[in-house]
C-alpha positions, 0 to 999 in steps of 0.5 A: 574513482572519477570526481563526477559521481552520479546516481543511476537515475541521472545516466540519461544526462551523461551519455558519452561521459565518464562517470562513477556510481556508488552502489551494490551488486544486484547480480552478475554473469560472465561470458568468456572475456566479458563480464556483466554486472547489474548494479543498484544504487537506490535510484535505479539499476544499470548494467555495467560491462567489463571487458578483460584485458591484461591490465585489468585481469586481476580486477576482472577475476575479483569481480567474477567471484564477487557475491550478491549485495557486495558494495562497490564503486564503478567507473566507466563511460555511459552509453545508451543500450535499450536491451539493458535494464534502465536503457543505459549501461556503463562500459567499465574502466575501473571498479573498487570493491568496498565490501565483499559479501558472501552467503547473502540469504535472499537468493533468486531461488524461491523463498517462503513468506515467513522467511522473507518477513524474518529477513525483511531488513534485507528483503527491502533491497529486492527490486519489487520492494524497491518499487513499492517503497518508491510508489509509497513515497509518491503517494505520501508526497501527493497526499501532502501536496493535495492538502497543503495546496487546498488550504489545510493546516497540518496538526499533529495529534497525540499517540497516547490517548486516554479514551477510545475513538473507534471502539474499546475492543481494538485498543492497545493498552499501555502504562503511562507512568502508572495511568492506563492509556491507549495507543491512538486508533485515530487522531480525529477527536483531537483534529475536530478541536483543531478544525474549530480553530483553523477551519481546514486541518489534517493529521498524518501519522501512525495508527494502532488497532488491536484487531485479532485479524490475519487477513491480507488487509490488516496491520496492527500498526499503519499510517493514516491521513485524516482531514477535518473540515468545518462548515461542510456537509456530506456531499461536500465531504464526498467531493473532497474525497473524490478530488483527493483520490484522483490527485493521488492517482494522477501523481502515481501515473505521472511519476511511477510508470517504471515502478508500476511496470516492475510490479506488473500493474497495468496503468490503464486500470488507474487511468480509469479513475476519474470523477464521478465515482460510483455512489450507493446508499448502504441500503442499495448496497445490501440490495446489490449483495442479494441480487442475482447479478452478484450470484452470476458474477461470483459463479463466473469469477470462480470459473475464471480463477480456476482457469487462471490457476490451471494456466499458471500450473502449465507455465510452471511445468514448462519453465521447470523443464527448461531450467536444467537446460539453461546454460547461463546463470541469469537464465536460471535466475529468471526461470526460478523467479518466474516459477516463484512468482507463478507459485505465489499467484497460484497460492493466492488464486487457490485461496480465492477459489476456496473463499468464493462459495463462502462469499456467495453465501455471506452475500445472500444472507447479509442482514440490513443493520450489520456493517459491511464485512471484507467479503461484502466490500470485495464483491461490491468493489469488483463490480465497478471499474471506479471507486465506489462510495457507500454512504448512510450506514445503520447508526447501530453499526457505527461510531458514537460521534457520527451524526444521524441523518435528519431524514432517516435517524436509522442511518448516519451521515457517513461513507466508506470509499471502496477501491475497485478490483476487490480492494475494498475500503480505503477511506472511511468518513462521516459528518460529526454529531455537532449537538451537545445533548445528542452526543451525550446521549450517544456516549451513554448508550455506548456505556462510555465514561462521559468524564473521558470525553468532557473536553470533546463535549466542550467543542459542542458547548462553545461554538459548535458548527457542522463539520466532518472528515475522513481517514485514508489508510496509506497501506491499503491505498498503496496496495490498490495502486500497486495491484498487490494482494497483501498490505504487509508489502506496502510498509517497510517493517510490517507489524502483524498479529504474532509478528514483530521481528525485525 
């Protein structure tokens, strides 16, 4: 093979040159004496074209029968071709088969969710999952860049925790050399200690919640980034969160347009994300849920989704009629994929159509004092094109460490940030209770063991200051940016209630 080995993403810089590419066969089709191979190498995909000659007849035949996901090295001349995937193709002069594969289980035909989760280790190779992985990488890179560029210090917080941070009912208990401890729900309490040393800090790592939920927004293991800031107020926290989200969106728009295209995500929706975000108090959000405007909106949405489902059914019928007549394998594969995608969308639309009347009922009967549920967040976020801050929730509905509002002790100085288009909460944050005695009283009210929190109370005994922070869930954020419904696709190996393989 050629000494000049490149990645597919570099082909634009080597037009007219002979290069080698190491990769895997995504799919192929043959037409007479010409064979078209779509090769992937992790950086992208390209079409490699081989014309049959007397000299390469044996290799031509080998490639013609090569199975999906076989590994190979190809060599040829790069040429621009706007009709090819990626805009460039390789005119093959040679190819070497590294490993020939047969019976690859994930074919272009339709597969169910359970099948794909069971074969997740292979599903990661699909074009859609490739795009999601790259998008997630860009989001994580943007997260780190924002905090590193704005004076924050990374502090790694423990995963084994002796006490609850967010509520004992969602702890994963483990045995720690005979002592019961839990997997961390949050790094926040430890991060507060670091903030009183370094001023501006953040932690970034896996988080564990034993919530017995199977909704599209829940994982039992997910990644969260949590900044904590000394000497700040609630308005300052909201401003940091707003700047943070905008920086992530701008990074995705700058680096991931090809990935958004693969995911059928319209970049115009993300281009709307700019300051100022919508701001609603919790009480204003409750009034909104009770309003005639919400009822009218849900009624319109119900009819729109019924129409969308009917339109997709018609498309499936048309594609199904075309399938038997398709002469080329690539045409069959394309139609099969379109049918599969449409059926998945119909399944999601059917679920949404069934949920809307229930959401309507929940909104109308929502009582002040309860935490906002997933359906409530969905409705509020669907009503706005930009992210929505909902602030000052009832004290009774929130964690023990949140600071009450001096102007109205019924509520705390906290906020949730809801992503638009129904994606709901992606950030939760608050000012922390910085008064020693008030924090002790709150711990007792929650019936927690004060001894578990003595180290945390020390932060109020020695040099306490106003401070606060928030946590952003990476998977929920990626799902919103990608425009997908289920966060299980946004992490390489999702951990769900009842699913832990592979």
